C-alpha positions in Angstrom: 10.5 -8.7 42.7 7.7 -7.8 40.2 10.3 -7.4 37.4 11.7 -10.9 38.1 8.3 -12.4 38.0 7.5 -10.6 34.7 10.8 -11.7 33.2 10.3 -15.3 34.3 6.8 -15.3 32.8 8.0 -13.9 29.5 10.9 -16.3 29.3 8.6 -19.3 30.1 6.0 -18.2 27.6 8.7 -17.8 24.9 10.3 -21.2 25.7 6.9 -22.9 25.7 6.3 -21.7 22.1 8.9 -23.7 20.1 7.8 -22.1 16.8 8.2 -18.5 18.0 11.7 -18.0 16.5 10.6 -19.5 13.2 7.6 -17.2 13.0 9.8 -14.2 13.6 12.1 -15.1 10.8 9.3 -15.7 8.3 8.1 -12.1 8.3 9.2 -10.5 5.0 9.0 -6.8 4.4 8.0 -5.5 0.9 8.3 -1.8 0.1 6.6 -0.6 -3.1 6.9 2.8 -4.8 5.1 3.5 -8.0 3.2 5.7 -10.4 -0.3 5.1 -11.4 -3.0 6.6 -13.6 -5.1 8.8 -11.3 -8.7 7.8 -10.5 -11.5 6.9 -12.9 -12.9 10.4 -13.1 -9.8 12.5 -13.5 -6.6 12.4 -15.5 -3.0 12.8 -14.4 -0.5 10.7 -12.4 -0.7 9.3 -8.9 2.4 8.7 -6.8 2.2 6.1 -4.2 4.0 4.0 -1.7 3.0 0.9 0.3 4.5 -1.7 2.5 3.5 -5.2 3.4 4.6 -7.6 6.0 4.4 -11.2 4.8 3.5 -13.4 7.7 3.2 -16.6 5.7 3.9 -17.4 2.1 0.3 -16.6 1.2 -0.8 -13.7 3.4 0.7 -10.2 3.8 -0.7 -7.1 5.6 0.5 -3.5 5.5 -0.4 0.1 4.7 -0.4 2.5 1.8 0.0 6.2 1.1 -1.1 7.8 -2.3 -0.8 11.4 -3.5 -2.2 12.8 -6.7 -2.4 16.3 -8.1 -4.8 17.4 -10.8 -5.6 20.8 -12.2 -7.0 22.5 -15.3 -7.5 25.9 -16.8 -10.7 26.6 -18.7 -11.2 30.1 -20.0 -10.6 32.5 -17.1 -11.2 29.8 -14.5 -8.3 27.8 -13.1 -8.2 25.2 -10.3 -6.0 22.5 -8.8 -6.9 19.6 -6.5 -4.7 17.4 -4.4 -5.8 13.9 -3.4 -4.2 12.1 -0.4 -5.2 8.6 0.5 -3.9 6.6 3.5 -5.0 3.2 4.6 -4.5 -0.5 5.2 -4.1 -3.3 2.7 -3.8 -7.0 2.7 -2.8 -9.4 -0.1 -3.2 -13.1 -0.7 -0.4 -14.5 -2.8 -1.7 -16.8 -5.4 1.3 -18.7 -6.7 0.7 -21.9 -4.6 -3.1 -21.8 -5.1 -2.9 -21.5 -8.9 0.3 -23.6 -9.3 1.9 -20.8 -11.2 4.8 -18.5 -10.5 8.3 -19.4 -9.3 10.9 -17.7 -7.3 10.9 -14.7 -9.6 7.1 -14.2 -10.2 4.5 -13.8 -7.5 0.9 -13.0 -8.4 -1.4 -11.6 -5.7 -4.9 -10.2 -5.0 -6.1 -8.2 -2.1 -8.4 -5.8 -0.3 -7.8 -2.3 1.1 -9.6 0.2 3.2 -8.5 3.8 3.6 -9.4 7.4 4.0 -9.2 10.0 1.3 -9.0 13.8 1.6 -9.1 16.4 -1.1 -7.6 19.9 -1.1 -8.7 22.3 -3.7 -7.5 25.8 -4.7 -9.1 27.9 -7.5 -8.2 31.2 -9.0 -11.1 32.7 -7.3 -9.9 31.7 -3.8 -8.8 34.9 -2.1 -6.7 33.3 0.7 -4.5 31.3 -1.6 -4.1 28.2 0.5 -5.4 24.7 0.2 -8.6 23.8 2.1 -8.9 20.2 3.2 -12.1 18.5 2.3 -12.4 15.0 3.8 -14.1 12.5 1.6 -14.4 9.6 4.1 -13.6 5.9 4.1 -13.3 4.0 0.9 -12.8 0.3 0.1 -10.4 -0.9 -2.5 -9.3 -4.1 -4.3 -6.2 -4.9 -6.2 -4.8 -7.7 -8.5 -1.2 -7.7 -9.4 2.1 -9.4 -9.8 5.6 -9.0 -8.5 8.6 -9.9 -10.6 12.0 -10.2 -8.9 15.0 -8.8 -10.9 17.5 -9.7 -8.1 17.4 -11.1 -4.6 16.1 -7.8 -3.1 14.8 -5.6 -6.0 11.8 -6.2 -8.3 9.0 -4.6 -10.2 5.3 -4.7 -9.7 2.1 -4.1 -11.7 -1.4 -3.7 -10.3 -4.9 -3.1 -11.4 -7.6 -2.2 -9.0 -10.2 -0.1 -7.5 -9.1 2.8 -5.3 -7.2 6.0 -6.1 -5.4 4.4 -9.1 -6.8 1.8 -11.4 -3.4 1.0 -13.0 0.0 1.2 -11.2 3.6 0.3 -12.0 6.6 0.5 -9.8 9.6 -0.9 -8.1 9.6 -3.2 -5.0 12.3 -3.8 -2.4 11.9 -7.1 -0.6 13.8 -7.5 2.8 
């Protein structure tokens, strides 16, 4: 009996919302994979991936994962550090607001918040394994553009404040 009441309630609430099916169809998924220049303080490359769900033509929300490795040897000292960042990001797509862009070009700006951890190993470390060192929560901003090469594949370029100030990569849009 409880199952029938629950199913009836869900059916009525779905039927009472005529735009429900249109909203479900408007969500676009963008998967980004790219390389960037690592942080402002260190050199090297940063590998990253992010995804965003576009709920409207202007707003998308998603997450990101970045990984960077940096090391150096100076005299008899040697060390390597790994940086891992995970967090949430959102973007506002500016094509309509600025009256620029078309079906192929989509400029955007957004905010991010994430957590970063660092793992460091030096030549003097006797145990030989990486030690995680959490660095806390950090904010980020980004400004970029997406250019569509085909219906589902494109490229992106971003500048911003976070683990990588400059990033280039490919995007899949589903």
